[in-house]
VEXNUDO-784937 format. One line per field, with one value per residue (C-alpha): residue in three letters; x negated, y, z negated; residue number from 1. Coordinates in nm, 2 decimals, decimal comma. Last residue first. Example, Ala and Ser with C-alpha at 12.3 -4.5 7.8 and 13.67 -1.06 7.14 Angstrom:
REM residues 2
type: c(SER | ALA);
X: c(-1,37 | -1,23);
Y: c(-0,11 | -0,45);
Z: c(-0,71 | -0,78);
seq: c(2 | 1);
***
This chain:
REM residues 386
type: c(LEU | LEU | THR | GLU | GLN | VAL | LEU | ILE | SER | ILE | ARG | ASN | PRO | PRO | HIS | ARG | GLU | LEU | ARG | GLY | ALA | LEU | GLU | LEU | GLU | LEU | LEU | ILE | THR | GLN | VAL | SER | ALA | VAL | ASP | LEU | GLY | THR | HIS | ARG | ILE | LEU | GLU | ASP | ILE | ASP | CYS | PRO | VAL | PRO | GLY | LEU | ALA | ASP | LEU | ILE | ARG | GLN | ARG | ALA | ASP | THR | SER | ILE | GLU | ASP | PRO | ASP | ILE | LEU | ARG | ASP | ARG | GLU | PRO | GLU | GLU | VAL | LEU | PRO | PRO | LEU | PRO | PRO | LEU | ILE | ARG | GLY | VAL | ASP | LEU | ALA | SER | MET | VAL | ASP | GLU | ALA | HIS | ARG | VAL | LEU | VAL | ALA | GLY | ASP | ARG | ILE | LEU | ILE | ASN | CYS | GLY | GLU | CYS | ARG | PRO | ASP | LEU | PRO | SER | GLY | PRO | VAL | ALA | LEU | VAL | GLU | ARG | GLY | GLN | GLU | ALA | ALA | PHE | ARG | ALA | THR | HIS | LEU | SER | GLY | SER | ARG | ARG | ALA | ALA | GLU | VAL | LEU | VAL | VAL | GLY | HIS | SER | ILE | GLY | SER | ILE | LEU | ARG | ASN | ARG | ARG | PRO | PHE | ASP | ARG | ALA | ARG | PRO | GLN | TRP | GLY | PRO | PRO | MET | GLU | SER | VAL | TRP | ALA | GLY | GLY | ASP | GLU | VAL | ILE | ARG | ASP | ALA | LEU | GLN | ALA | ASN | GLU | PRO | PRO | TYR | LEU | HIS | SER | LEU | GLY | GLY | ALA | PHE | VAL | ALA | ALA | THR | GLY | THR | ARG | LEU | SER | ALA | ASN | HIS | ALA | ALA | THR | ASP | ILE | GLY | ARG | ALA | LEU | GLY | SER | VAL | ILE | THR | PHE | GLY | ALA | ALA | GLY | LEU | ASP | SER | ALA | ILE | GLN | GLY | ALA | ILE | LYS | ALA | GLY | ALA | LEU | SER | CYS | ASN | ARG | ALA | GLY | VAL | ILE | ALA | VAL | PRO | PRO | ALA | ASN | LEU | PHE | LEU | GLY | GLU | GLY | GLY | LYS | MET | ALA | LEU | LEU | PRO | PRO | PRO | GLY | ASP | ILE | HIS | ARG | LEU | LEU | PRO | PRO | TYR | ASP | PRO | GLU | GLY | LEU | ALA | VAL | LEU | ARG | ALA | GLY | LEU | ARG | GLU | LEU | HIS | ARG | LEU | GLU | GLY | ILE | ALA | ASP | GLU | GLU | PRO | CYS | ILE | HIS | ILE | ALA | ARG | ARG | ALA | GLY | GLY | ARG | LYS | SER | LEU | SER | PRO | LEU | ALA | GLN | LEU | ALA | ALA | GLY | ALA | SER | GLY | TYR | HIS | ASN | LEU | LEU | THR | ARG | PHE | THR | ALA | PRO | GLY | VAL | ASN | GLU | SER | ARG | ILE | LEU | ARG | LEU | TRP | ALA | LEU | LYS | GLN | ARG | GLU | THR | LEU | VAL | ARG | GLY | THR | ALA | PRO | ALA | PRO | PRO | THR | GLU | VAL | MET);
X: c(0,95 | 1,17 | 0,96 | 0,65 | 0,85 | 0,89 | 0,52 | 0,41 | 0,39 | 0,10 | 0,07 | -0,23 | -0,14 | -0,02 | 0,11 | -0,08 | 0,08 | -0,01 | 0,03 | -0,20 | -0,46 | -0,71 | -0,45 | -0,40 | -0,78 | -0,83 | -0,54 | -0,69 | -1,03 | -0,88 | -0,69 | -0,99 | -1,21 | -0,95 | -0,90 | -0,58 | -0,29 | -0,03 | 0,18 | -0,11 | -0,30 | 0,03 | 0,09 | -0,26 | -0,19 | 0,13 | 0,43 | 0,58 | 0,92 | 0,88 | 0,77 | 0,46 | 0,46 | 0,49 | 0,21 | -0,02 | 0,07 | 0,01 | -0,35 | -0,42 | -0,28 | -0,50 | -0,80 | -1,06 | -1,42 | -1,46 | -1,35 | -1,68 | -1,59 | -1,50 | -1,57 | -1,84 | -2,09 | -2,14 | -2,36 | -2,56 | -2,47 | -2,31 | -1,96 | -2,05 | -1,79 | -1,66 | -1,77 | -1,50 | -1,42 | -1,55 | -1,31 | -1,43 | -1,14 | -0,88 | -0,59 | -0,29 | -0,44 | -0,57 | -0,23 | -0,05 | -0,31 | -0,25 | 0,11 | 0,46 | 0,41 | 0,62 | 0,43 | 0,61 | 0,82 | 1,13 | 1,32 | 1,02 | 1,01 | 1,39 | 1,35 | 1,06 | 1,27 | 1,57 | 1,37 | 1,43 | 1,80 | 1,83 | 2,12 | 1,94 | 1,69 | 1,33 | 1,08 | 0,71 | 0,58 | 0,29 | 0,19 | -0,14 | -0,33 | -0,33 | -0,33 | 0,03 | 0,14 | -0,04 | 0,10 | 0,45 | 0,37 | 0,25 | 0,57 | 0,76 | 0,58 | 0,70 | 1,05 | 1,35 | 1,47 | 1,34 | 1,00 | 0,96 | 0,61 | 0,44 | 0,11 | -0,09 | -0,36 | -0,73 | -0,75 | -0,90 | -0,65 | -0,35 | -0,45 | -0,56 | -0,22 | -0,05 | -0,25 | -0,11 | 0,24 | 0,17 | 0,05 | 0,38 | 0,53 | 0,26 | -0,06 | -0,25 | -0,59 | -0,87 | -1,10 | -1,05 | -0,85 | -0,97 | -0,94 | -1,09 | -1,14 | -1,36 | -1,42 | -1,72 | -1,57 | -1,62 | -1,46 | -1,14 | -1,14 | -1,12 | -0,82 | -0,65 | -0,70 | -0,56 | -0,26 | -0,02 | -0,11 | 0,06 | -0,12 | -0,49 | -0,55 | -0,93 | -0,98 | -0,78 | -0,43 | -0,27 | -0,53 | -0,65 | -0,73 | -0,99 | -1,02 | -1,30 | -1,32 | -1,30 | -1,03 | -0,82 | -0,51 | -0,49 | -0,50 | -0,23 | 0,00 | -0,05 | 0,03 | 0,35 | 0,50 | 0,36 | 0,14 | -0,24 | -0,23 | -0,35 | -0,65 | -0,76 | -1,12 | -1,13 | -1,37 | -1,15 | -1,12 | -0,99 | -0,73 | -0,62 | -0,59 | -0,41 | -0,16 | -0,10 | -0,06 | 0,19 | 0,37 | 0,40 | 0,49 | 0,77 | 0,90 | 0,91 | 1,11 | 0,96 | 1,05 | 0,74 | 0,82 | 0,55 | 0,18 | -0,09 | -0,37 | -0,65 | -1,01 | -1,29 | -1,57 | -1,93 | -1,91 | -1,60 | -1,75 | -2,10 | -2,10 | -1,75 | -1,77 | -1,61 | -1,54 | -1,44 | -1,41 | -1,54 | -1,47 | -1,12 | -1,03 | -0,83 | -0,66 | -0,79 | -1,11 | -1,34 | -1,11 | -1,22 | -1,57 | -1,48 | -1,75 | -2,01 | -2,30 | -2,25 | -2,07 | -1,79 | -1,93 | -1,91 | -1,87 | -1,96 | -1,80 | -1,92 | -1,64 | -1,89 | -2,06 | -1,73 | -1,67 | -2,03 | -1,95 | -1,62 | -1,80 | -2,05 | -1,77 | -1,62 | -1,96 | -2,00 | -1,68 | -1,41 | -1,32 | -0,98 | -0,88 | -0,84 | -0,49 | -0,22 | -0,39 | -0,33 | -0,54 | -0,82 | -0,84 | -0,86 | -1,16 | -1,34 | -1,31 | -1,40 | -1,73 | -1,96 | -1,81 | -1,87 | -2,24 | -2,27 | -2,08 | -2,34 | -2,36 | -2,11 | -1,91 | -1,92 | -1,87 | -1,58 | -1,40 | -1,45 | -1,33 | -1,02 | -0,92 | -0,99 | -0,79 | -0,91 | -0,62 | -0,79 | -1,13 | -1,17 | -1,29 | -1,56 | -1,68 | -1,72 | -1,92 | -2,14 | -2,21 | -2,28 | -2,53 | -2,71 | -2,72 | -2,87 | -2,63 | -2,69 | -2,68 | -2,65 | -2,83 | -2,80 | -2,59 | -2,31 | -2,33 | -2,04 | -1,76 | -1,70 | -1,42 | -1,46);
Y: c(1,86 | 1,57 | 1,29 | 1,40 | 1,37 | 1,00 | 0,92 | 0,80 | 0,42 | 0,17 | -0,20 | -0,45 | -0,71 | -0,54 | -0,19 | 0,14 | 0,49 | 0,80 | 1,17 | 1,22 | 1,41 | 1,13 | 0,90 | 1,13 | 1,16 | 0,79 | 0,72 | 0,96 | 0,79 | 0,44 | 0,55 | 0,70 | 0,40 | 0,16 | 0,33 | 0,51 | 0,35 | 0,49 | 0,17 | -0,07 | 0,10 | 0,13 | -0,24 | -0,32 | -0,10 | -0,29 | -0,07 | 0,03 | 0,21 | 0,57 | 0,69 | 0,68 | 0,70 | 1,09 | 1,12 | 0,90 | 1,08 | 1,41 | 1,31 | 1,21 | 1,54 | 1,74 | 1,57 | 1,35 | 1,42 | 1,66 | 1,38 | 1,20 | 0,83 | 0,55 | 0,18 | 0,16 | 0,36 | 0,08 | 0,26 | 0,07 | 0,09 | -0,25 | -0,40 | -0,68 | -0,82 | -1,15 | -1,51 | -1,77 | -1,96 | -2,31 | -2,53 | -2,70 | -2,58 | -2,74 | -2,74 | -2,97 | -3,27 | -3,05 | -2,89 | -3,23 | -3,37 | -3,08 | -3,19 | -3,20 | -2,94 | -2,92 | -2,76 | -2,46 | -2,53 | -2,32 | -2,55 | -2,54 | -2,16 | -2,15 | -2,38 | -2,17 | -1,85 | -2,01 | -2,14 | -1,84 | -1,85 | -2,19 | -2,40 | -2,52 | -2,68 | -2,64 | -2,72 | -2,63 | -2,43 | -2,42 | -2,16 | -2,23 | -1,92 | -1,78 | -1,42 | -1,35 | -1,67 | -1,56 | -1,21 | -1,36 | -1,59 | -1,29 | -1,10 | -1,41 | -1,38 | -1,02 | -1,16 | -1,12 | -1,48 | -1,58 | -1,75 | -2,04 | -2,19 | -2,06 | -2,21 | -1,98 | -2,11 | -2,07 | -1,77 | -1,42 | -1,29 | -1,43 | -1,25 | -0,94 | -0,91 | -0,94 | -0,64 | -0,43 | -0,56 | -0,45 | -0,10 | 0,03 | 0,00 | 0,22 | 0,12 | 0,38 | 0,43 | 0,50 | 0,23 | 0,34 | 0,08 | -0,22 | -0,44 | -0,77 | -0,91 | -1,22 | -1,56 | -1,68 | -1,78 | -1,43 | -1,27 | -1,46 | -1,45 | -1,07 | -1,08 | -1,33 | -1,10 | -0,80 | -1,00 | -0,81 | -0,49 | -0,61 | -0,47 | -0,37 | -0,01 | 0,02 | -0,21 | 0,02 | -0,07 | -0,37 | -0,60 | -0,93 | -1,18 | -1,45 | -1,80 | -2,04 | -2,39 | -2,31 | -2,04 | -2,25 | -2,33 | -1,99 | -1,82 | -2,05 | -2,00 | -1,62 | -1,60 | -1,82 | -1,60 | -1,25 | -1,10 | -1,16 | -1,15 | -1,49 | -1,67 | -2,02 | -2,13 | -2,49 | -2,77 | -3,07 | -2,98 | -2,64 | -2,80 | -3,02 | -2,73 | -2,50 | -2,78 | -2,85 | -2,49 | -2,42 | -2,74 | -2,63 | -2,26 | -2,38 | -2,63 | -2,36 | -2,14 | -1,84 | -1,47 | -1,34 | -1,57 | -1,71 | -1,71 | -1,97 | -1,87 | -2,11 | -2,02 | -2,25 | -2,29 | -2,17 | -1,88 | -1,72 | -1,73 | -1,62 | -1,35 | -1,35 | -1,07 | -0,73 | -0,65 | -0,32 | -0,41 | -0,20 | -0,22 | -0,35 | -0,59 | -0,45 | -0,75 | -1,05 | -1,23 | -1,06 | -1,18 | -1,54 | -1,47 | -1,30 | -1,03 | -1,16 | -1,19 | -0,85 | -0,85 | -0,61 | -0,41 | -0,50 | -0,22 | -0,30 | -0,37 | -0,35 | -0,10 | 0,18 | 0,10 | 0,12 | 0,47 | 0,56 | 0,45 | 0,65 | 0,96 | 0,93 | 0,92 | 1,23 | 1,41 | 1,33 | 1,50 | 1,29 | 1,46 | 1,63 | 1,71 | 2,08 | 2,18 | 2,14 | 1,84 | 1,82 | 1,52 | 1,76 | 1,90 | 1,55 | 1,47 | 1,80 | 1,76 | 1,39 | 1,40 | 1,49 | 1,20 | 0,96 | 1,06 | 0,97 | 0,65 | 0,54 | 0,44 | 0,68 | 0,43 | 0,12 | 0,33 | 0,52 | 0,22 | 0,02 | 0,30 | 0,35 | -0,01 | 0,01 | 0,33 | 0,68 | 0,93 | 1,15 | 1,05 | 0,76 | 0,52 | 0,77 | 0,87 | 0,51 | 0,43 | 0,73 | 0,61 | 0,26 | 0,39 | 0,59 | 0,29 | 0,08 | -0,17 | -0,54 | -0,78 | -1,14 | -1,39 | -1,75 | -1,84 | -2,08 | -2,45 | -2,60 | -2,71 | -3,04 | -3,05 | -3,28);
Z: c(-0,33 | -0,44 | -0,28 | -0,47 | -0,80 | -0,73 | -0,70 | -0,36 | -0,34 | -0,31 | -0,26 | -0,27 | -0,54 | -0,74 | -0,75 | -0,72 | -0,78 | -0,58 | -0,64 | -0,94 | -0,74 | -0,80 | -0,64 | -0,34 | -0,27 | -0,30 | -0,06 | 0,19 | 0,16 | 0,20 | 0,50 | 0,67 | 0,60 | 0,74 | 1,07 | 1,15 | 1,36 | 1,11 | 1,10 | 1,11 | 0,83 | 0,62 | 0,68 | 0,54 | 0,24 | 0,15 | 0,07 | -0,26 | -0,24 | -0,36 | -0,01 | 0,21 | 0,59 | 0,60 | 0,35 | 0,56 | 0,88 | 0,70 | 0,61 | 0,96 | 1,10 | 0,86 | 1,02 | 0,84 | 0,90 | 0,61 | 0,38 | 0,46 | 0,51 | 0,27 | 0,24 | 0,50 | 0,29 | 0,04 | -0,21 | -0,48 | -0,85 | -0,86 | -0,84 | -0,61 | -0,38 | -0,54 | -0,47 | -0,46 | -0,78 | -0,82 | -0,99 | -1,31 | -1,53 | -1,31 | -1,55 | -1,54 | -1,72 | -2,00 | -2,06 | -2,07 | -2,30 | -2,54 | -2,62 | -2,47 | -2,19 | -1,88 | -1,60 | -1,45 | -1,14 | -1,16 | -1,40 | -1,62 | -1,63 | -1,70 | -1,99 | -2,13 | -2,10 | -2,27 | -2,57 | -2,80 | -2,70 | -2,89 | -2,77 | -2,46 | -2,71 | -2,61 | -2,34 | -2,39 | -2,10 | -1,86 | -1,59 | -1,42 | -1,31 | -0,95 | -1,07 | -0,97 | -1,15 | -1,46 | -1,45 | -1,43 | -1,73 | -1,93 | -1,85 | -1,96 | -2,30 | -2,33 | -2,36 | -2,14 | -2,12 | -2,47 | -2,50 | -2,74 | -2,67 | -2,35 | -2,23 | -2,00 | -1,77 | -1,68 | -1,91 | -1,91 | -1,66 | -1,85 | -2,17 | -1,97 | -1,81 | -2,15 | -2,27 | -1,98 | -2,07 | -2,43 | -2,34 | -2,21 | -2,56 | -2,70 | -2,88 | -3,08 | -2,91 | -3,15 | -3,01 | -2,64 | -2,45 | -2,26 | -2,56 | -2,69 | -3,04 | -3,05 | -3,21 | -3,40 | -3,73 | -3,89 | -3,58 | -3,60 | -3,98 | -3,97 | -3,74 | -3,97 | -4,26 | -4,07 | -3,95 | -4,18 | -3,99 | -3,67 | -3,48 | -3,54 | -3,44 | -3,48 | -3,18 | -2,96 | -2,85 | -2,68 | -2,84 | -2,71 | -2,98 | -2,88 | -3,04 | -3,12 | -3,26 | -3,62 | -3,59 | -3,35 | -3,56 | -3,71 | -3,36 | -3,22 | -3,52 | -3,51 | -3,14 | -3,19 | -3,47 | -3,52 | -3,26 | -3,24 | -2,85 | -2,76 | -2,62 | -2,73 | -2,63 | -2,51 | -2,61 | -2,68 | -3,05 | -2,95 | -2,72 | -3,01 | -3,26 | -3,01 | -2,92 | -3,28 | -3,38 | -3,10 | -3,20 | -3,56 | -3,48 | -3,25 | -3,51 | -3,78 | -3,54 | -3,37 | -3,44 | -3,25 | -2,96 | -2,74 | -2,63 | -2,59 | -2,35 | -2,23 | -2,22 | -2,09 | -2,36 | -2,34 | -2,11 | -2,27 | -2,62 | -2,53 | -2,80 | -2,94 | -3,19 | -3,13 | -2,78 | -2,59 | -2,23 | -1,93 | -1,55 | -1,62 | -1,35 | -1,06 | -0,91 | -1,11 | -1,03 | -1,28 | -1,56 | -1,49 | -1,60 | -1,93 | -1,97 | -2,21 | -1,95 | -1,79 | -1,45 | -1,56 | -1,85 | -2,22 | -2,47 | -2,83 | -3,17 | -3,53 | -3,60 | -3,67 | -3,34 | -3,16 | -3,30 | -3,19 | -2,83 | -2,84 | -2,96 | -2,69 | -2,43 | -2,59 | -2,59 | -2,22 | -2,13 | -1,95 | -1,63 | -1,62 | -1,26 | -1,18 | -1,11 | -0,85 | -0,70 | -0,32 | -0,23 | -0,11 | -0,46 | -0,61 | -0,38 | -0,46 | -0,83 | -0,84 | -0,65 | -0,94 | -1,14 | -0,85 | -0,84 | -1,21 | -1,17 | -0,92 | -0,55 | -0,42 | -0,22 | -0,45 | -0,76 | -0,62 | -0,48 | -0,80 | -1,02 | -0,80 | -0,85 | -1,23 | -1,28 | -1,24 | -1,26 | -1,53 | -1,65 | -1,90 | -1,63 | -1,51 | -1,86 | -1,96 | -1,64 | -1,70 | -2,06 | -1,94 | -1,68 | -1,95 | -2,19 | -1,91 | -1,76 | -1,79 | -1,49 | -1,60 | -1,80 | -1,91 | -1,61 | -1,70 | -1,65 | -1,45 | -1,69 | -1,87 | -2,12 | -2,41);
seq: c(386 | 385 | 384 | 383 | 382 | 381 | 380 | 379 | 378 | 377 | 376 | 375 | 374 | 373 | 372 | 371 | 370 | 369 | 368 | 367 | 366 | 365 | 364 | 363 | 362 | 361 | 360 | 359 | 358 | 357 | 356 | 355 | 354 | 353 | 352 | 351 | 350 | 349 | 348 | 347 | 346 | 345 | 344 | 343 | 342 | 341 | 340 | 339 | 338 | 337 | 336 | 335 | 334 | 333 | 332 | 331 | 330 | 329 | 328 | 327 | 326 | 325 | 324 | 323 | 322 | 321 | 320 | 319 | 318 | 317 | 316 | 315 | 314 | 313 | 312 | 311 | 310 | 309 | 308 | 307 | 306 | 305 | 304 | 303 | 302 | 301 | 300 | 299 | 298 | 297 | 296 | 295 | 294 | 293 | 292 | 291 | 290 | 289 | 288 | 287 | 286 | 285 | 284 | 283 | 282 | 281 | 280 | 279 | 278 | 277 | 276 | 275 | 274 | 273 | 272 | 271 | 270 | 269 | 268 | 267 | 266 | 265 | 264 | 263 | 262 | 261 | 260 | 259 | 258 | 257 | 256 | 255 | 254 | 253 | 252 | 251 | 250 | 249 | 248 | 247 | 246 | 245 | 244 | 243 | 242 | 241 | 240 | 239 | 238 | 237 | 236 | 235 | 234 | 233 | 232 | 231 | 230 | 229 | 228 | 227 | 226 | 225 | 224 | 223 | 222 | 221 | 220 | 219 | 218 | 217 | 216 | 215 | 214 | 213 | 212 | 211 | 210 | 209 | 208 | 207 | 206 | 205 | 204 | 203 | 202 | 201 | 200 | 199 | 198 | 197 | 196 | 195 | 194 | 193 | 192 | 191 | 190 | 189 | 188 | 187 | 186 | 185 | 184 | 183 | 182 | 181 | 180 | 179 | 178 | 177 | 176 | 175 | 174 | 173 | 172 | 171 | 170 | 169 | 168 | 167 | 166 | 165 | 164 | 163 | 162 | 161 | 160 | 159 | 158 | 157 | 156 | 155 | 154 | 153 | 152 | 151 | 150 | 149 | 148 | 147 | 146 | 145 | 144 | 143 | 142 | 141 | 140 | 139 | 138 | 137 | 136 | 135 | 134 | 133 | 132 | 131 | 130 | 129 | 128 | 127 | 126 | 125 | 124 | 123 | 122 | 121 | 120 | 119 | 118 | 117 | 116 | 115 | 114 | 113 | 112 | 111 | 110 | 109 | 108 | 107 | 106 | 105 | 104 | 103 | 102 | 101 | 100 | 99 | 98 | 97 | 96 | 95 | 94 | 93 | 92 | 91 | 90 | 89 | 88 | 87 | 86 | 85 | 84 | 83 | 82 | 81 | 80 | 79 | 78 | 77 | 76 | 75 | 74 | 73 | 72 | 71 | 70 | 69 | 68 | 67 | 66 | 65 | 64 | 63 | 62 | 61 | 60 | 59 | 58 | 57 | 56 | 55 | 54 | 53 | 52 | 51 | 50 | 49 | 48 | 47 | 46 | 45 | 44 | 43 | 42 | 41 | 40 | 39 | 38 | 37 | 36 | 35 | 34 | 33 | 32 | 31 | 30 | 29 | 28 | 27 | 26 | 25 | 24 | 23 | 22 | 21 | 20 | 19 | 18 | 17 | 16 | 15 | 14 | 13 | 12 | 11 | 10 | 9 | 8 | 7 | 6 | 5 | 4 | 3 | 2 | 1);
***
């Protein structure tokens, strides 16, 4: 069995009013996870941040008023989740996946159905791979998932056809989590509806960062894959083609400091090409569950994170009235469509950190800035054409 440090029995829990304000803030236009954290830590509460959004976006050059999520829309989303038997879990609350807190820009809120205590009681490991997998691929994915579950791991996957389905099915009794690309009311693929129900009935979880009614788009699946790797200590790939979504999950895992593991396959099978390339480039070769367990350091102590609490940290930003027009122009002149590191931008412009962070926040809320992992930004392409 896997031994891990004891998890805290309790954590910070938001009031209903606070959670409603958090939901309105993250659902407002141009507010992503990184911007959410900056706003919350500076203004001290989501409610105060919501009031500041119009003036900040206007200073950033927005051509129209920023759309702020109405309270009735947020209440409607909460009621939708209740009808599904699901709930919102905030960053820092007990059921929020502990490892996910340590990725770049963790979602401040997750919609979850089932899975109370799931991620605290058993270390998560992801198993992903080809949708059109072979019989042998499905068999080995299921065997690895079953053995890892018996050893005390939670299996995380994306509920897709093929390898994901095999991994979920094999770990139903020991605990598995399905991460959705869309909202929890849009199960995909539809033929896995019975499997999805079994996951929750047997103590597993559904997880999504999207509104419950959100219809998944192609761009949402890489976002889902980022959560799969972020929740997990490592990602095991079984039958991944060279340009598959599973390789995106492996890339996210590497960026997040997670272990990347792969099952080798025949050089004649294009479904195995991605796994073989990963092994060639340094991924852990996996034959069975013991290879996975020996590669993972599930007992490591992760470094403490800055708090995401409703208390102001005034050193993160400054009053926008104190920033000169010249400073804002220096930032705009330095930015382009090619992503640059924020620390390099600070050195290049010679401006203080608080001024740069405030200007970038204004530009992002105005819809003129794009963020890239791990700490890079670029001006949107249309801005360079003006």
